[in-house]
VOTOR-151758 format. One line per field, with one value per residue (C-alpha): residue in one letter; z, x, y; chain. Coordinates in nm, 3 decimals. Example, Ala and Ser with C-alpha at 12.3 -4.5 7.8 and 13.67 -1.06 7.14 Angstrom:
! residues 2
res = c(A:S)
zz = c(0.780:0.714)
xx = c(1.230:1.367)
yy = c(-0.450:-0.106)
chain = c(A:A)
//
This chain:
! residues 373
res = c(M:Q:E:N:P:L:K:Q:L:G:S:L:G:Q:S:I:W:L:D:Y:I:R:R:D:L:I:T:S:G:R:L:Q:R:L:I:D:E:D:G:L:R:G:M:T:S:N:P:A:I:F:E:K:A:I:D:E:S:Q:E:Y:D:T:D:I:Q:A:L:V:H:N:G:K:N:A:Q:E:I:Y:E:T:L:T:Q:Q:D:V:K:S:A:A:D:K:F:R:P:L:Y:E:R:T:A:G:K:D:G:Y:V:S:L:E:V:N:P:H:L:A:H:D:T:A:G:T:L:A:E:A:R:R:L:W:G:A:L:N:R:P:N:V:F:I:K:V:P:A:T:A:A:G:L:P:A:I:Q:Q:L:I:S:E:G:I:N:V:N:V:T:L:L:F:G:V:A:R:Y:R:Q:V:A:E:A:Y:L:A:G:L:E:A:R:A:T:Q:G:P:P:V:A:S:V:A:S:F:F:I:S:R:I:D:A:L:V:D:V:A:L:E:K:I:I:V:A:D:G:Q:S:A:D:R:A:K:Q:V:C:G:Q:V:A:I:A:S:A:K:L:A:Y:Q:A:Y:K:D:L:F:N:S:D:R:F:Q:K:L:A:V:L:G:A:R:V:Q:R:V:L:W:A:S:T:G:T:K:N:P:H:Y:S:D:V:K:Y:M:E:A:L:I:G:P:D:T:V:N:T:V:P:V:E:T:L:N:A:Y:R:D:H:G:V:P:H:A:R:L:E:E:D:V:A:T:A:R:W:V:L:E:Q:L:P:D:L:E:I:R:I:D:Q:V:A:Q:Q:L:E:D:E:G:V:K:K:F:Y:Q:P:F:D:Q:L:M:A:A:L:A:Q:T:A:G:R:S:T:P:S)
zz = c(10.387:10.440:10.132:9.913:10.091:9.709:9.656:9.992:9.851:9.640:9.933:10.083:9.738:9.613:9.261:9.175:8.875:8.724:8.627:8.344:8.043:7.825:7.493:7.672:7.983:7.776:7.547:7.806:8.056:8.318:8.305:8.324:8.615:8.803:8.697:8.860:9.103:9.270:9.134:8.913:8.742:8.487:8.356:8.302:8.057:8.015:7.714:7.998:8.053:7.694:7.628:7.902:7.756:7.342:7.485:7.696:7.532:7.204:7.152:6.926:6.699:6.467:6.419:6.386:6.106:5.937:5.986:5.859:5.568:5.466:5.490:5.828:6.025:6.430:6.443:6.263:6.430:6.760:6.774:6.586:6.877:7.138:7.019:6.948:7.297:7.437:7.255:7.360:7.722:7.661:7.541:7.830:8.068:7.877:8.013:8.366:8.187:8.123:8.469:8.618:8.444:8.293:8.667:8.587:8.326:8.166:7.973:7.950:7.629:7.705:7.429:7.332:7.602:7.418:7.352:7.727:7.676:7.332:7.374:7.026:6.952:7.280:7.137:6.778:6.926:7.214:6.926:6.691:6.923:7.046:6.715:6.652:6.969:6.953:7.260:7.489:7.808:7.701:7.866:7.683:7.925:7.926:8.168:8.443:8.304:8.230:7.880:7.942:8.144:7.824:7.638:7.937:7.956:7.594:7.549:7.834:7.616:7.302:7.522:7.502:7.856:7.987:8.270:8.391:8.428:8.672:8.902:9.237:9.454:9.572:9.411:9.069:9.131:9.240:8.871:8.676:8.876:8.790:8.405:8.427:8.538:8.298:8.034:8.165:8.166:7.812:7.744:7.906:7.772:7.448:7.422:7.632:8.002:7.983:8.206:8.386:8.665:8.797:8.833:9.179:9.183:9.546:9.696:9.427:9.636:9.958:9.747:9.666:9.954:10.248:10.072:10.205:10.550:10.604:10.580:10.835:11.058:11.018:11.089:11.427:11.483:11.659:11.327:11.346:11.543:11.374:11.030:11.178:11.286:10.871:10.707:10.502:10.568:10.335:10.023:10.243:10.397:10.042:9.894:10.254:10.172:9.762:9.867:10.104:9.782:9.568:9.851:9.798:9.481:9.412:9.678:9.556:9.396:9.095:9.022:9.162:8.863:8.638:8.825:8.779:8.380:8.396:8.447:8.644:8.912:8.831:9.091:9.246:9.100:9.313:9.110:9.175:9.440:9.424:9.765:9.663:9.996:10.135:10.508:10.432:10.446:10.062:10.044:10.260:10.018:9.928:10.292:10.389:10.087:10.083:10.048:9.860:9.499:9.469:9.223:9.301:9.017:9.120:8.955:8.993:9.273:9.453:9.363:9.472:9.807:9.876:9.781:10.065:10.357:10.300:10.566:10.444:10.623:10.522:10.622:10.371:10.593:10.920:11.060:10.840:11.073:11.085:10.715:10.722:11.012:10.781:10.535:10.732:10.872:10.545:10.485:10.826:10.711:10.397:10.142:9.914:9.834:9.531:9.380:9.497:9.288:8.968:9.030:9.024:8.677:8.519:8.572:8.521:8.164:8.097:8.289:7.988:7.712:7.778:7.736:7.431:7.251:7.344:7.167:6.886:6.822:6.834:6.643:6.371:6.384:6.277:6.029:5.903:5.867:5.728:5.444:5.095:4.966)
xx = c(12.573:12.295:12.311:12.031:11.774:11.704:12.087:12.110:11.846:12.067:12.332:12.014:11.985:11.706:11.706:11.469:11.350:11.085:10.761:10.734:10.856:10.814:11.030:11.162:11.255:11.472:11.631:11.603:11.878:11.681:11.693:12.052:12.023:11.842:12.068:12.365:12.223:11.952:12.051:11.791:11.852:11.589:11.231:10.936:10.635:10.231:10.025:9.845:10.200:10.230:9.870:9.965:10.279:10.152:9.831:9.971:10.300:10.348:10.703:10.574:10.357:10.609:10.672:10.304:10.244:10.529:10.416:10.110:10.246:10.437:10.086:10.148:9.826:9.747:9.904:10.185:10.228:10.193:10.481:10.715:10.726:10.687:10.935:11.200:11.143:11.199:11.508:11.646:11.597:11.754:12.050:12.085:12.113:12.300:12.664:12.463:12.334:12.736:12.881:12.625:12.696:12.286:12.123:12.011:11.954:11.600:11.320:11.012:10.787:10.412:10.292:9.942:9.687:9.413:9.667:9.646:9.394:9.563:9.881:9.950:9.934:10.124:10.430:10.409:10.368:10.662:10.873:10.808:10.902:11.205:11.358:11.248:11.378:11.708:11.868:11.973:11.857:11.466:11.187:10.904:10.599:10.345:10.038:10.057:9.675:9.611:9.697:10.021:10.184:10.257:10.375:10.627:10.774:10.818:10.986:11.230:11.322:11.392:11.593:11.366:11.375:11.017:10.877:10.583:10.324:9.992:10.057:9.842:9.869:10.082:9.961:9.988:10.317:10.452:10.341:10.466:10.836:10.761:10.730:11.043:11.186:11.018:11.196:11.501:11.532:11.408:11.685:11.931:12.298:12.156:12.272:12.345:12.160:11.793:11.667:11.295:11.156:10.766:10.586:10.354:10.090:10.045:9.861:9.582:9.512:9.447:9.223:9.001:9.017:9.007:8.688:8.524:8.678:8.587:8.192:8.285:8.465:8.137:7.871:8.101:8.002:8.177:8.446:8.537:8.817:8.952:8.917:9.088:9.356:9.404:9.276:9.551:9.785:9.696:9.865:10.213:10.151:10.065:10.403:10.599:10.494:10.531:10.920:10.908:10.827:11.052:11.355:11.195:11.212:11.553:11.750:11.601:11.814:11.614:11.734:12.080:12.130:12.015:12.244:12.541:12.514:12.466:12.079:12.007:11.731:11.383:11.349:11.003:10.961:10.712:10.468:10.203:10.391:10.252:9.988:9.637:9.502:9.563:9.535:9.833:10.225:10.307:10.617:10.389:10.483:10.819:10.941:10.778:10.920:11.283:11.497:11.748:11.703:11.423:11.300:11.082:10.936:10.803:10.591:10.777:10.570:10.672:11.025:11.041:10.843:11.138:11.408:11.273:11.153:11.216:11.404:11.620:11.599:11.564:11.186:11.107:11.145:11.020:10.682:10.700:10.430:10.212:10.188:10.072:9.863:9.675:9.637:9.407:9.216:9.043:8.865:8.682:8.579:8.430:8.726:8.850:9.230:9.243:8.903:9.010:9.372:9.159:8.917:9.253:9.403:9.081:9.057:9.417:9.369:9.128:9.302:9.586:9.357:9.112:9.387:9.542:9.253:9.207:9.549:9.442:9.142:9.267:9.614:9.385:9.144:9.514:9.577:9.232:9.199:9.572:9.521:9.484:9.050)
yy = c(13.544:13.269:13.009:12.980:12.721:12.604:12.543:12.351:12.075:11.923:11.854:11.651:11.431:11.628:11.782:12.126:12.090:12.399:12.303:12.595:12.645:12.983:13.104:13.439:13.273:13.056:13.352:13.654:13.456:13.450:13.032:13.060:13.297:12.986:12.685:12.903:13.094:12.852:12.551:12.482:12.104:12.037:12.135:12.024:12.107:12.002:12.059:12.334:12.530:12.554:12.661:12.994:13.020:13.076:13.244:13.502:13.599:13.781:13.578:13.319:13.540:13.603:13.198:13.132:13.389:13.222:12.834:12.973:13.104:12.815:12.630:12.431:12.304:12.391:12.066:12.114:12.432:12.294:12.082:12.329:12.588:12.311:12.129:12.463:12.569:12.220:12.182:12.506:12.435:12.103:12.270:12.513:12.246:12.003:12.114:12.043:11.701:11.576:11.710:11.478:11.202:11.221:11.219:11.543:11.846:11.700:11.865:11.713:11.677:11.530:11.280:11.432:11.401:11.214:10.952:10.910:10.515:10.437:10.255:10.179:10.563:10.646:10.440:10.589:10.946:10.889:10.742:11.035:11.278:11.138:11.144:11.487:11.630:11.441:11.518:11.281:11.502:11.510:11.261:11.186:11.215:10.947:10.902:10.607:10.517:10.118:10.209:10.354:10.092:9.897:10.158:10.290:9.954:9.932:10.291:10.180:9.881:10.060:10.305:10.631:10.856:10.832:11.090:10.856:11.142:11.182:10.938:11.008:10.606:10.390:10.105:10.271:10.364:10.017:9.913:10.210:10.086:9.749:9.816:10.054:9.744:9.503:9.724:9.766:9.343:9.355:9.626:9.444:9.553:9.702:10.066:10.352:10.407:10.497:10.768:10.777:10.960:10.860:11.198:11.124:11.405:11.579:11.889:11.766:11.445:11.681:11.932:11.642:11.430:11.755:11.823:11.508:11.509:11.872:11.732:11.512:11.774:12.003:11.732:11.678:11.317:11.028:11.039:11.465:11.398:11.142:11.376:11.625:11.424:11.381:11.625:11.755:11.500:11.246:11.359:11.359:10.994:10.903:10.975:10.875:10.525:10.544:10.641:10.348:10.154:10.319:10.195:9.812:9.769:9.960:9.806:9.440:9.212:9.207:9.609:9.538:9.276:9.561:9.820:9.564:9.620:10.018:10.072:10.359:10.380:10.570:10.832:10.946:11.299:11.512:11.706:11.915:12.066:12.424:12.446:12.495:12.534:12.908:12.797:12.618:12.664:12.836:12.545:12.270:12.029:12.140:12.088:11.742:11.552:11.618:11.311:11.111:11.065:11.224:11.570:11.798:11.978:12.323:12.654:12.930:13.126:12.846:12.820:13.198:13.130:12.861:13.072:13.335:13.147:12.735:12.566:12.235:11.951:11.562:11.492:11.262:10.907:11.079:10.993:10.683:10.511:10.820:10.838:10.453:10.543:10.829:10.574:10.335:10.554:10.659:10.319:10.396:10.750:10.571:10.708:10.472:10.591:10.393:10.536:10.854:10.775:10.705:11.013:11.197:11.071:11.072:11.448:11.514:11.361:11.604:11.892:11.844:11.778:12.084:12.340:12.143:12.183:12.546:12.610:12.375:12.587:12.905:12.837:12.692:13.011:13.205:12.950:12.990:13.393:13.393:13.107:13.232:13.258)
chain = c(A:A:A:A:A:A:A:A:A:A:A:A:A:A:A:A:A:A:A:A:A:A:A:A:A:A:A:A:A:A:A:A:A:A:A:A:A:A:A:A:A:A:A:A:A:A:A:A:A:A:A:A:A:A:A:A:A:A:A:A:A:A:A:A:A:A:A:A:A:A:A:A:A:A:A:A:A:A:A:A:A:A:A:A:A:A:A:A:A:A:A:A:A:A:A:A:A:A:A:A:A:A:A:A:A:A:A:A:A:A:A:A:A:A:A:A:A:A:A:A:A:A:A:A:A:A:A:A:A:A:A:A:A:A:A:A:A:A:A:A:A:A:A:A:A:A:A:A:A:A:A:A:A:A:A:A:A:A:A:A:A:A:A:A:A:A:A:A:A:A:A:A:A:A:A:A:A:A:A:A:A:A:A:A:A:A:A:A:A:A:A:A:A:A:A:A:A:A:A:A:A:A:A:A:A:A:A:A:A:A:A:A:A:A:A:A:A:A:A:A:A:A:A:A:A:A:A:A:A:A:A:A:A:A:A:A:A:A:A:A:A:A:A:A:A:A:A:A:A:A:A:A:A:A:A:A:A:A:A:A:A:A:A:A:A:A:A:A:A:A:A:A:A:A:A:A:A:A:A:A:A:A:A:A:A:A:A:A:A:A:A:A:A:A:A:A:A:A:A:A:A:A:A:A:A:A:A:A:A:A:A:A:A:A:A:A:A:A:A:A:A:A:A:A:A:A:A:A:A:A:A:A:A:A:A:A:A:A:A:A:A:A:A:A:A:A:A:A:A:A:A:A:A:A:A:A:A:A:A:A:A:A:A:A:A:A:A:A:A:A:A:A:A)
//
């Protein structure tokens, strides 16, 4: 029998995490089966995932009613439910965390998305969540906004594990890695090693850039052929160059001095790797980004697709020159990749706080209906 393609990825240096969380996944034993049978090594969450889980499941109804009865408001209900799920999932992954000496077995919880441009607010909430979760194998997710960068550096210096989210460009990736290194330097020999991943979002890049490229192709002018060559390639090209930057930074003398003191690399995590364009392969963003010291967090549908027909091979460092060429063509096509990254960051923040607000409104309505008159 052919080995499960998902389990083969581990031998190529990549960890597969699940971009999904829901209570019945944990309590039913399905999460444990994914760990045992697919080699799942971690889990990520975000406000949109929690909104869908709580809204579409009856698993939380009893707890919600009990919390309402105890006078809890919407914010307190949300935090109780999400923290319970993250703690439970982290406990399932704890043996893997111990077995891998802290490399894998993490579960992530995001700070309030409305704090994306508030450094002080992010710091206060990240510290509070870290203390409330009280698990060594959790990450606090902090967005890679301009306000998030100093928060990331400070949290790392305090020994708080950080999953840096909403990364869309190579330039910002370098800033994130620099913030991590500066945090490590401030921490030096204080306490146990801190862990971090840098979550580089993939498919959203193509979803935005392809629209502009397709307009050029339809116009059939002088740039049409070039636009055809780079269409559908910008996201993977960006990821490949981010990985080259990762190698430069974490092979540097600066990091090696920290490694001697026990510091860990900040692995690059590929996020948003579900395929959005139906004309592309459903495993496009898994196949192209397999390489050492990386993580790929995937939605359930992509996990199932790769188990079914994935072809594992280390492709992340193939055709790096072509990746550079792809990005070099964009200015002549009037596409500014830094502007694209900033637009996607802005949209990404909104995509998280909209479902967060919807869930909070629903919880507030439930609490209001149950409040004694």
